[in-house]
N, C-alpha and C positions, 0 to 999 in steps of 0.2 A: 506294726499295721505300717501301707506306704501310701503316697499319692495318687489317686487315678483320675481319672475324668469321667463323670458321668455325665451323658449326654440327654436331654430332657425330650420326649417323642418328638416336638416341633421340630428341634433340629434334626434327629432322626430321618423325619420326612420331607422336607423340602431345605435346608441348608447343605451343599454342596462345595461349599470352598473356605476357606480362612485362611489369616494371614500373621504371623508371627512378632506380635510385638515385643519389639527388643528394648521397650521400658519396663515392660514385668515381665520380660522372659517367658511368654508361653504363646500358645498359640490363640487366637479368639476368633470368632467366626462371622461374616461379614454380616453387616445387616441383615433384614430378611429382602427388602425390594432393592439391594444392591447386589445380591446375591443372585435373585434371579437376572439380572440383568448379565451378570458373567455367565451363568448358564445358557443364556438364548444367545450370546455372543459365541459360545464355543467351537462355531465351526470354524476357528483356528483366527479370526481377526483380532484385533487390540478393541478395546470398549474400555469407555470413562464412566468410571464410578466414584460416587462420595462417599466417604468414611473418614473419621479422625480428623472431622472439619475442615476437609478440602478435597480438589479430584484431582482421581488418581489413575492413571492407563493400567489395564491388564495387558501384559502381555505373555499369551500362552509359550511361547517358546522358550522363552526366560525364566516363565513363571513366577514373575516380578510386576508388583502395585508402585508403578512411580509416579510420585504427585508433579502435577502438568505446570505447577506454578515453579516449584526448586525441584529440576532431575537431580540431584543431588539427594534426598530424601525419597528411601523407598523400602515396601517391604518385601519381605519373599512370600509368597503365597502355595498352596496346596488344596486339591483336593480332597475331602474329609469321608464322605459317603463312600467310596472305593475302598477307605483303609479298613475302616471299622463298621459295623453297624451297631455295636452298643459297648459299655463302659470294658475297656482292656485295661492291660496292663504293660510293661515295658521296663527298660532304662531307661533313664533319660538321652535327649539328642538335643542338637542344636542344627541349627538352618546350615546346611554346606558340608556340616560332618557327614563321617564315612555310614551311619545309619539317620539319615535325613531323609525322609521321605521326599524333600525336594528335589533331591539329587538320584534316589532311589527308587520313586513312584513310578506309577504306570505311565504318567505323563514327561516324563524325563527321557530324553535322548541317550543315558544312561540306563535305563531299567533293563534289568537283566535276570528279576525273578520278584519275588512276591515282596511287598513292601513290608518293612518289619513293622509287629506290631508299634503301638503309640504310646507315651508317656510325658508328661510334666510337671515340674517340681509343682508345689503349690503357689500360685501366683501370689502375690501382696496386695492389691487391688483387682479383684474381678472385674473386668469386663463386659462382661455380657450373660448370658444367660447359662452358661454352661457353670455347672455345680462342681463345688470340689470339695471331698471328703476324705476322711481315714476309715480304711475299710478295715476288716481281716484281710489278709492272704486269701485268694481261691486260685482255685486249677485253673490255669491259662484257658484260657478262648478257643473253639477251633478258629484255626486258622485261615484268615476269609480269602473268598476265591480272587483271583486276578484278573483284572476286567482286561478282556484283549481289545486292542486298537483293531476299528473296522476297517474295511478294505478301503481303499482311497475310491471315494462316492466321483462322478460326473461330474461334472461342472454346474453350478446353480443358475437355471433360468432367470430372467430378469427380474421376474415375479417372483422367484424362492426368494433372491437375493435379497430385494426389499423388505419381505416379509420377514427375514432373518432378524432386524435390527440393525444396531450400530452396522457399518458395514465398511466407514474410510480408515483403511490402514496406515495413519500419519505417519508411522517409520518407515513405510516405504515410500509415502510421497515425498518425506526429506532425501532418502537416498537418492530415488528418480531423478529427484531437479537437481541434486548437487552433481550426479553422473552428468545431466544432459548440461551444464552449466562448466564444465572441466575435463570433458573430452576434449579429442583434438578435433578440430572443426566444430567444437560443440557453441554454444551460444558467446561464451569469453571469448573466445577467437573470430568469430562472426560479428561480433559488436567493435572487437579491434580493429577490422578490415571495414566495418561500417565507421568509426570515427575517421579514417582516411579517404572518404567521399565528401571534399565539400561541397554537400549539398543544399546550399541557401536555400532559404524559402524566397519568391518571389519577389514580397516586398523589398530584399536587399542585394539580388542579383538580377539587373535588367538583360543577364543570356540565359536564365534558368532553362529557357526552351528551347536552347540549342546546343548547348555545353555536355549533352549527355550525364550530367552529375546525379538526375532524378533517376534517370533510367539504369543509372549503374548500383544506386542505393536500393533500388526495387526490384532490381535480378538478386542483390545476393541476398535479400529478406525470401525471396521465391525459391533461390536455389536450397536455402537450409529447411524449407517450408518442408522442398518436396525430401529433402534427406529425413525426415521426421518419421514417414510414413505413418501416421496419424489415420488408423479406422477409420473410416464416414467420411474424413475432412475433405473438402473443394475447396477451390480458391481459383482468382483469376484477377490479374491487376485490369483496371480500368483507368482508360486514358484517352484521351482526345482533345483537338488542337486548340492552344490557347489553354487548356484547364490541365491543373495538376494531375500528376497521378492520385489514385486512390486502390490500395487494396483490399480486394473483399472475399473474405474467405466464410463457410456453412461448415457447419456440423449439426446433420438431423437428430431429429431426437431418436432417443432408444428407449425411452420410457414407450409404452402402449396407450396411443392414445391422445399422448398431453400436446397439448397445444400452446404452453409457453416460453418464450423468447428471450434469450439473454445477451446483451449487445454489448459487446465490448471493446473498448476504443482504444487508440496512439494515435501517434503521427511521426514520420519520419523526415521531415524537413527541420531544416538547424537555423540559429540567429549565426550575425556574422562573427569574424574570429576574435574582434575588439584586443584592444593591447594589454600587456602588463603582464604576460606568461613568466612563469620562471624558466630561467635560461633551456634545464632540460625538459619543459614540456611544451604544446604547442595546442593550437586546435583540429589541427588534419595529424596529429603524431600520438597515439595509444601510447602511454605509458602505466602499467602497474607498481603500484608501490603502496604497503600495510595495508593491502584488502581492498585498496581505491584504482580504478580505473581512469584515468583524468584523459579527457578530449572532449571533444564538441558533439557533444547529440547524443551520448550513451542514455543519460539518466533524462535528459531531455528529446527523445524521449521514445529512441530506438530502441530500449529495452522490451518496451510494450508491448510487441507483435511476437518475442518469445517467449515472454513470461505468459501471454494469454495462450498460445500455443500447447505449451512446455504443461500448465495447467490442467486446458483439457486432453491433453494428452496420460497426465499422471491418473486420471480418472478412466481412463479406458484401460490403462494396464491392467489395472486392477476386477477389470469389465463391470464397473458399476455405472448403471443404467442412469440418464442424464435428461434433460430438456433441451431443445433446440438454442445453438450458439449461433450468431452472428458477430463475424469479428469484423472490424473498418479501420485501418489504420490510413489518415490522410497527408499529403502534402502539402496542405497550406495554412498549419493551423499557426504559425510564425507571423502571418499575412491577416490573421483575423480571420482561417477559417475562411477563406474568399468562395474556395470550390463546393465545401461541404454541402451546402443545400440544396446544389447540383446536381450531386450526386445522390443527396436522401429522397427528393423527390422521382429519380431517374430509376431508385430502385426499392420505390418506397415498398411493391409484392414483395420484394424477396428479401426485405428488413423485415415487414410485418409489425406488431405490435407488439413489442419487449416491455415484459414486467419488469425486469432487470436490469440499471447499465451500469455497468464496472466502467471506468475512468480509472487508467495506470500512469497520470499525465501531472501527480499533483507532488506536493512534500511533506514531511516529515516534522515533528518537532525535535527529535532527538533518532537515535537508531536503536532504541532500548523497546524497543515495543511500534505495532502495527498504530498508524494514526489514519484516523477516516479524518476527510476535508468534509466540512457542516456549511462554509460558506465560502466564494470566491470573489474579488473585489472586480468590478468593470475597469476599464484601460480607455483612455481617450488621447491619444497625439494630435498634436497638430504643430504648424510654424507660424510663428510668430514672426514678423516683418515690418520693421518703421526703416522707411527713406526721407531725408530732412531736407538733401542739397543733392545736387543733379550727378558732381562729380567730387573726388574726392580733391581738398582743400591743405596745403599747406598749416601746420597748425598753429604755426608761429601768427598767421594771418588771420585763420578763422576762429582758432578757441576764444572765449572769450565774449566774442560777438556772435555765434550762432551755437545753441547745444549738441553735443554729438548725438548722434543716433543710438549710443550705448547709453547716456542717460538717459534717453528718453523711454529707451525700454525697460530699463533699470525704473523708472516710475511707473509703467504699465505692471511689473509683476508684483508693485507694491500696493496694485488694486487688488490682486486676486489670493497674496499670501503674505502675511505677516512675518519680515523677512527676521524677526528676533525671536519668534517661537516656531513659525513653521503652521502656524494651521491657519487654513485656507479661508476667507474671507467671503467666497461665492454661499450665500443661503441654496441655493439650488443644488448642491453638490453635496448635501450632508443630509441625514437621516435621522430618527430617532433610537436610540438603541433599546431593546426590550430587556426587559429583566431576565429573560433566557439567555441572550446573545452576551448578559455580563456577567451571570457565573456560570456559563462556559468560560469565558475566556477566564474568572477567577480562578477555575478548576485546571485549566490546563497550565494558568502563568503557575499555582502551585506544585507543578510536577516540574516546572523547566525552572523557574526562578530565574535570577540572573544570566543562563545561558542564552534567556532570549537577544542581550544583546553584547555578551559576552563571546559569541560565535563571527563577532563582525571581524574583520581585520583591518581594526583600530589602529592607527600609528603610536608610538610608546606617549600617554598621559593623553592622551583624545580619553572626551566621555560622552556616553549617548546624549541623547534627548532627556527633561527632563522626564520624570515621573517613575511610579511604580512599575512591577515588571507586567502589572494586568493591564496601567494604561498604555506603557511600550506596545501590548498585543493587539490591545484596542486599535491603537494607531494604525495599525499595522494591515489591519482586518475589516475595522468596519467605518475607520474615517476616512474623509479624504488627503489626498498628498500630491503637492507637485514636487517633479525634479524636471532640471533641465540636460537634456540627453545630447545635446549638439549645437553648433554653432555655425554659421555662413556670413562671410562679409568683412571677414577676418583673415587677415595673411597669415602665415605661418610665424612664429616668432624670430629666426632666424633672416625673415625678408620683412619684416614690420620697419615702416618707416615712420616721421615724424606729420603725419598727415590724416589729416580728419575725417572720416570714412565719408563713403556716400548714406550706406544702408548699416542696417546691424540684421541678423536674423537668429532666433534661434527655436531648435527642436522643442518643444513642451512636452512631458508626459505626466494628465492624468490619473492617478489612481484614483476611482469611486467605489464609494458602500456596495455593497450587492444587490441592494434593489433600488437603489438610484438609475434613472432611465437616462443612456447615454444624449439620445437625443434630446431631452432637456439640459444636460448638464451644459453641452455642445453652442445651444442657442444663447443662455445663457453665457458663456465666456466670451462669445463672440460679441456678447453685448457691451459686456465690461468693456474688454481689450478696445473694439472699435467708436465708440461714444465719446465727441468731446474731446478727440486725440492733443493730448499737449505740445504746442508750439504750433497746431497747422500740421503739425507732421504725416503723413497717408502714412495707415496702420492697417494692415490687416492680419485677420486669424485665419487659415485654414486647414479643417481637418483635415488630416491624412487617413488615418483609421481608426475606430471605435472597437466596442466589442463589450457587451452587460454583462453585469455581474451573475450572481446564482446565489440563491440561498439552498438547503437541500430539503427535502420533506424531509418530516418525521419519520424515523425507520421503523420499517414492522417491526413485532416481535421476534422472529425467525433469524432477521436478518441481524442485528442487536445482540442478539447471542451468537451467532454466526461468528461477527469479526472478533468480537471478544474472544470465544472460544479459541477463535485464528491466533490471535495475540497473545494467548496463555499456551497454547500448544509449542506455538515456533520461536516465540520469544521468551515465554516464561512470565508477563505483564500483562496487566487488564490493557485494553485499547483503548486508545486516548483519541480524544475528539475536540478540535482545532479549526478555525477558520485559516485561510489562506490570503495573505495578498497581491498574487496573482490572479493573473485572468485565464479560461477555457473557455470561448466563446463556444464553442460545443454545446456548453452542457444548459447554458440559455436554452440556446436549441430544440435540445431535446425536450426538455422538460417542458417549453409549450407545445411542442410535437405529442409529447407523451405522458401527459399529465399523471396521469395515476401510476408510472413508473418507482419504483424503489431505485435508490442512487446509492453506488459503493464508489467513494471517489478517493482514491489512495495516492502512493506516492514514495520515489524513495529519494527525493533530493532535501535529504537532514541538512542539519549543520554546516557551514563553509565550504557545501555541496558547489554553490556559485552559479548555478545555468545563468548563461546569455553571458555573463562575464569570464576574466581570463581564469584558468587552471581546475574550471569544472571538472566535478569528476564524478563518478556513480560507484556508490558505496557496494562492494559486491554481497558482502554478507547478507545486508539488507535484502537487496535485488533477489536474493535468493529466498529470503523468508516472505514476502510479497508473495512471491513465484506458488511458494508454499500455503502460502493465504489463500488464493486466488483458488488453488483446488478445493480447500476448506469451505469456502464460500459455496461456489459451484457445487459442492456436494448437498448441503444445505439446502441452497434451492430446489436441489431435483425430490429432496426430501419434503418439499411442500405443496405436491402433485399428488 
């Protein structure tokens, strides 16, 4: 007697695929429901199935099932029904050997003859309905007929393709995106040229309308779009006197009768250079080191238009039907998106009613997963000025007789901030934290731990604010803060004399909780600063710019699943959810215009990427994966129609 496999009638009828379990050393049929998924996807595209307590990606080219959360964990697979139709016997074989069905079976590129009969040693612990018995030797069965590969079929119609089930080839997306990034004159080369253009936002460049930098940046992006030859994509550059440019692109739906629209957003204006760049780096000097592209504006947010169009193109390369896409890339985000409302009104009919908004201008808790932004703080910038004497006076004559303007302004700052703890003292700038906000912060802090503060460029011996990681995370996402970002009325150190200066001005940046209204906060700050001025000094607080915060609506189940699938597919980790301390004014505007829309806010600004500061960089692998993830989200969106 010797061991054979005897299949129950259920397997003979329905189960067509099995995997080689290395633990038991046996071939094991897939669960019935997952086997049916594989059969439906047999058109040649990979699919995702669940077995062995994990999700696995089936690849029919390599005949492998690879764990989506651990690419190193994989099983060889084969088709069963074409190899035998009843109990058979043979000498044992193992995957990859000369007698292995996975090397010589009918789906293998090496197939030159009928697959050999199949047998396996009795498994220690049966893992399926396969029954293992000891039987007397029997006459060998008739050799099964070899299934012939069908002739190549005509490309499927969109309707046929959608009906075929899972259709996105994630590996093809990965290969396509990596090629587009790394090819000559591709995304990396284009972003290097983009960094070289000092296209500062109007708030920081009074000559923005005449120096040609905005036109150069828009032309560079337009040239790259032209070279992509994306089927069905149309674009133009909107520009009017006195207004920054807007790049507007549109790809009509290829799903019949689809009325859904996805709006993808980015911006191409930049922050000013700032000081403190390392000697070999600079704001307008692209440098690639350790998978990082250094220079101003690539990560914030020049890459967005390249990523959005590449994600769309990745779907088109696979012939996947999709809904309508609209891309808006503005030129004034760093100035509070001052021109965007105008263009939104002007292009209202062309924009339509988006049911999904994708923004690629946000941050990431780390580079190990995709991060979805759940909230953004508001921002209010203003100038506080104190005048106390009409002209400068020798400090030997005036000090001790009249207070310095700096001491007065320091007193005013104490009205709004506790200088010991950093806690803002103005009640109108606070909001109550809900249990959901606290829980989400706790979840993110559990993942990030002390990296929340360890990523900061502290000098030797310096420590962060007091508090556990979750408190620090809430401080930067849901609590108000004050930063002094500039000063006026003070001479440079080299020319400072012994003079009591007539005035002191400070540029103040307040970050506001997502749900606090900027007009209410601004009015409260003006009242606190200007009322009852110390020593009768002249005090003024002028609001220079402000933008409201934003809180994301609850994710629809399909979108929650899509972003998690994308993170597992391209990072091998589940998606992270986190509030961001920065601002994107456009999100609040869009949410007000389209209250029923879903929002997918993400980005590549992870630890130490230092947007707005010196040594800003774009993490190249993260940027590639975000582009791949957007293809997955766009695909999932099309499946909802």
